[in-house]
VEXRO-361219 format. One record per residue (C-alpha): residue in one letter; x, y, z. Coordinates in steps of 0.2 Angstrom, whole numbers, plus 2048, in hexadecimal, padded with zeros to 3 digits. Example, Ala and Ser with C-alpha at 12.3 -4.5 7.8 and 13.67 -1.06 7.14 Angstrom:
2
pt rest->A x->83E y->7EA z->827
pt rest->S x->844 y->7FB z->824
//
This chain:
193
pt rest->A x->0CB y->88B z->A16
pt rest->M x->0CF y->88A z->A03
pt rest->Y x->0CB y->895 z->9F3
pt rest->M x->0C9 y->890 z->9E0
pt rest->Y x->0D0 y->89E z->9D4
pt rest->L x->0D4 y->8A0 z->9C2
pt rest->G x->0E6 y->8A6 z->9C1
pt rest->W x->0EC y->8AF z->9B2
pt rest->N x->100 y->8AD z->9AD
pt rest->C x->105 y->8C0 z->9AE
pt rest->D x->113 y->8BC z->9A3
pt rest->K x->108 y->8B8 z->995
pt rest->P x->105 y->8C8 z->98B
pt rest->M x->0F3 y->8C6 z->98A
pt rest->F x->0F1 y->8C6 z->99D
pt rest->Q x->0FD y->8D5 z->9A1
pt rest->V x->0F0 y->8E3 z->9A1
pt rest->K x->0E6 y->8E4 z->9B1
pt rest->D x->0D7 y->8E9 z->9A6
pt rest->T x->0D7 y->8D9 z->99D
pt rest->R x->0D9 y->8CF z->9AD
pt rest->Q x->0CA y->8D9 z->9B5
pt rest->A x->0BF y->8D7 z->9A5
pt rest->L x->0C3 y->8C4 z->9A6
pt rest->T x->0BC y->8C3 z->9B8
pt rest->M x->0AD y->8CD z->9B3
pt rest->L x->0A8 y->8C0 z->9A6
pt rest->V x->0A7 y->8B2 z->9B3
pt rest->D x->096 y->8B1 z->9BE
pt rest->R x->09F y->8AC z->9CE
pt rest->K x->08F y->8AD z->9D7
pt rest->A x->088 y->8A0 z->9CB
pt rest->I x->096 y->895 z->9CD
pt rest->I x->094 y->895 z->9E0
pt rest->K x->081 y->892 z->9DF
pt rest->E x->080 y->885 z->9D1
pt rest->M x->092 y->87C z->9D1
pt rest->L x->097 y->87E z->9E3
pt rest->R x->084 y->87C z->9E9
pt rest->G x->085 y->88C z->9F3
pt rest->F x->095 y->886 z->9FD
pt rest->G x->0A1 y->895 z->9FA
pt rest->T x->0A2 y->8A8 z->9FB
pt rest->Q x->0A8 y->8B4 z->9EE
pt rest->M x->0B9 y->8BB z->9F3
pt rest->T x->0C2 y->8CB z->9EE
pt rest->G x->0D4 y->8C5 z->9F3
pt rest->P x->0DD y->8B6 z->9FC
pt rest->F x->0D6 y->8B8 z->A0D
pt rest->N x->0C9 y->8AE z->A16
pt rest->P x->0B9 y->8BA z->A17
pt rest->R x->0B8 y->8B5 z->A2A
pt rest->S x->0CA y->8BC z->A2C
pt rest->K x->0D0 y->8CE z->A32
pt rest->Q x->0DA y->8CE z->A24
pt rest->N x->0CC y->8CE z->A17
pt rest->N x->0C6 y->8DF z->A14
pt rest->P x->0B3 y->8DE z->A12
pt rest->D x->0B2 y->8EF z->A0A
pt rest->I x->0BA y->8E9 z->9F9
pt rest->T x->0AB y->8E6 z->9ED
pt rest->P x->0AE y->8D8 z->9E1
pt rest->L x->0AF y->8DC z->9CF
pt rest->P x->09D y->8D9 z->9C8
pt rest->Y x->098 y->8CC z->9BC
pt rest->D x->095 y->8D8 z->9AD
pt rest->P x->098 y->8D0 z->99B
pt rest->E x->094 y->8E0 z->992
pt rest->A x->0A0 y->8EB z->99E
pt rest->A x->0AD y->8DD z->99C
pt rest->K x->0AC y->8DD z->989
pt rest->A x->0AE y->8F0 z->989
pt rest->K x->0BC y->8EF z->995
pt rest->L x->0C5 y->8E3 z->988
pt rest->A x->0C1 y->8EE z->97A
pt rest->A x->0C9 y->8FC z->983
pt rest->A x->0D8 y->8F1 z->987
pt rest->G x->0DB y->8EF z->974
pt rest->W x->0D1 y->8DF z->971
pt rest->K x->0C7 y->8DF z->961
pt rest->P x->0BD y->8D0 z->959
pt rest->G x->0C7 y->8C8 z->94B
pt rest->S x->0BE y->8C1 z->93B
pt rest->D x->0BB y->8B0 z->944
pt rest->G x->0B3 y->8BA z->953
pt rest->V x->0C2 y->8B6 z->95E
pt rest->L x->0C9 y->8C6 z->967
pt rest->E x->0DA y->8CC z->961
pt rest->R x->0E7 y->8D9 z->966
pt rest->D x->0F7 y->8DD z->95C
pt rest->G x->0F4 y->8CE z->951
pt rest->V x->0F3 y->8C1 z->95F
pt rest->K x->0E2 y->8B8 z->962
pt rest->F x->0DB y->8B8 z->974
pt rest->E x->0DD y->8A5 z->976
pt rest->F x->0E4 y->89B z->984
pt rest->D x->0E5 y->88B z->98D
pt rest->L x->0DD y->889 z->99E
pt rest->S x->0E6 y->87D z->9A8
pt rest->L x->0DE y->873 z->9B7
pt rest->R x->0E0 y->863 z->9C0
pt rest->T x->0D8 y->853 z->9BB
pt rest->G x->0CD y->84A z->9C7
pt rest->V x->0C3 y->859 z->9CE
pt rest->P x->0B2 y->859 z->9C5
pt rest->V x->0AC y->869 z->9CC
pt rest->R x->0BD y->872 z->9C4
pt rest->E x->0B8 y->86A z->9B4
pt rest->Q x->0A7 y->871 z->9B5
pt rest->I x->0AD y->883 z->9B9
pt rest->A x->0BA y->881 z->9AC
pt rest->T x->0AD y->87D z->99E
pt rest->Y x->0A1 y->88B z->9A5
pt rest->V x->0B0 y->898 z->9A4
pt rest->Q x->0B3 y->891 z->991
pt rest->Q x->0A2 y->895 z->98D
pt rest->Q x->0A2 y->8A6 z->995
pt rest->F x->0B2 y->8AB z->98E
pt rest->Q x->0AC y->8A5 z->97C
pt rest->Q x->09D y->8B0 z->97D
pt rest->A x->0A9 y->8BF z->97E
pt rest->G x->0B4 y->8B9 z->970
pt rest->I x->0C2 y->8B0 z->97A
pt rest->R x->0C7 y->89F z->976
pt rest->V x->0CB y->893 z->985
pt rest->R x->0D2 y->882 z->983
pt rest->I x->0D1 y->877 z->993
pt rest->T x->0E0 y->86E z->996
pt rest->P x->0DE y->862 z->9A5
pt rest->Y x->0EE y->85B z->9AD
pt rest->E x->0F2 y->84F z->9BB
pt rest->S x->0F7 y->857 z->9CB
pt rest->A x->109 y->855 z->9CB
pt rest->V x->10A y->85B z->9B8
pt rest->L x->0FF y->869 z->9BC
pt rest->L x->10A y->86F z->9CA
pt rest->D x->11A y->86D z->9C0
pt rest->H x->112 y->878 z->9B2
pt rest->L x->10E y->885 z->9C0
pt rest->D x->11E y->885 z->9C8
pt rest->N x->127 y->887 z->9B6
pt rest->R x->11B y->894 z->9B1
pt rest->N x->117 y->889 z->9A2
pt rest->F x->105 y->88E z->9A1
pt rest->D x->0F8 y->89B z->99B
pt rest->A x->0EA y->89A z->9A8
pt rest->V x->0E5 y->88F z->9B6
pt rest->L x->0D6 y->88A z->9C0
pt rest->A x->0DD y->884 z->9D0
pt rest->G x->0DA y->885 z->9E3
pt rest->W x->0E4 y->88A z->9F2
pt rest->G x->0E2 y->884 z->A04
pt rest->G x->0E5 y->88F z->A13
pt rest->G x->0EA y->88A z->A24
pt rest->G x->0E1 y->894 z->A31
pt rest->V x->0D6 y->8A3 z->A31
pt rest->E x->0E5 y->8AF z->A2E
pt rest->T x->0F2 y->8AC z->A20
pt rest->D x->102 y->8B3 z->A1A
pt rest->P x->101 y->8B9 z->A08
pt rest->K x->113 y->8B9 z->A04
pt rest->Q x->115 y->8A8 z->9FD
pt rest->I x->107 y->8AB z->9EF
pt rest->W x->107 y->8BD z->9EC
pt rest->A x->118 y->8C4 z->9F0
pt rest->S x->123 y->8C8 z->9E1
pt rest->T x->131 y->8BE z->9E8
pt rest->S x->126 y->8AF z->9E7
pt rest->I x->126 y->8B0 z->9D4
pt rest->E x->137 y->8A7 z->9D2
pt rest->K x->138 y->895 z->9CE
pt rest->G x->130 y->88A z->9DB
pt rest->G x->127 y->899 z->9E3
pt rest->S x->114 y->898 z->9E4
pt rest->N x->110 y->8A9 z->9DB
pt rest->H x->10D y->89F z->9CC
pt rest->V x->103 y->8AD z->9C3
pt rest->G x->111 y->8B9 z->9C4
pt rest->F x->108 y->8C6 z->9CE
pt rest->R x->113 y->8D5 z->9D0
pt rest->N x->10E y->8E4 z->9DB
pt rest->A x->119 y->8F0 z->9E4
pt rest->E x->10C y->8F6 z->9F0
pt rest->A x->106 y->8E4 z->9F4
pt rest->D x->119 y->8DE z->9F7
pt rest->K x->11A y->8EE z->A03
pt rest->L x->10A y->8E9 z->A0C
pt rest->I x->10F y->8D6 z->A0E
pt rest->A x->120 y->8DB z->A14
pt rest->E x->117 y->8E7 z->A22
pt rest->G x->10C y->8D9 z->A26
pt rest->E x->11A y->8CC z->A29
pt rest->R x->121 y->8D9 z->A36
//
């Protein structure tokens, strides 16, 4: 089993506010991506666990695809249209590089789709493809804004520590996006026991 994801570098100021990250999710029609680009082979997920796993909580509802609510959420987070239509906050434009691995046509299609969706909301995305080793180096060194990537899992149940624990943020850890959450760390530690 594997999943694809958009990862925001949480050390970048534009991605530090949860409402902004949630709004970005709400701008992407994930069901359309599954239907059109993945030809129906996929399931919308609410976390890193296989939907068939006991670790997955089926009661968690995915954030809706709702561009208007997303725009309202962005405005509430302080993002306002600039003179060129690109959102700004504290004098900084909402524009970023979306990195991805070269040679994966479906990811290129998804990146272009995401770029178009975000553009309609006043967010400028530059698609920056890299050869696999270069992309991994950028991720390991936290030298990226956002990434469209995938993660393959072993069996039906997985240990989230490698990707989601705060201790995995340090150089060489797989928490490339810098996700920090004390409650998640506590639950991961309990799960290990």
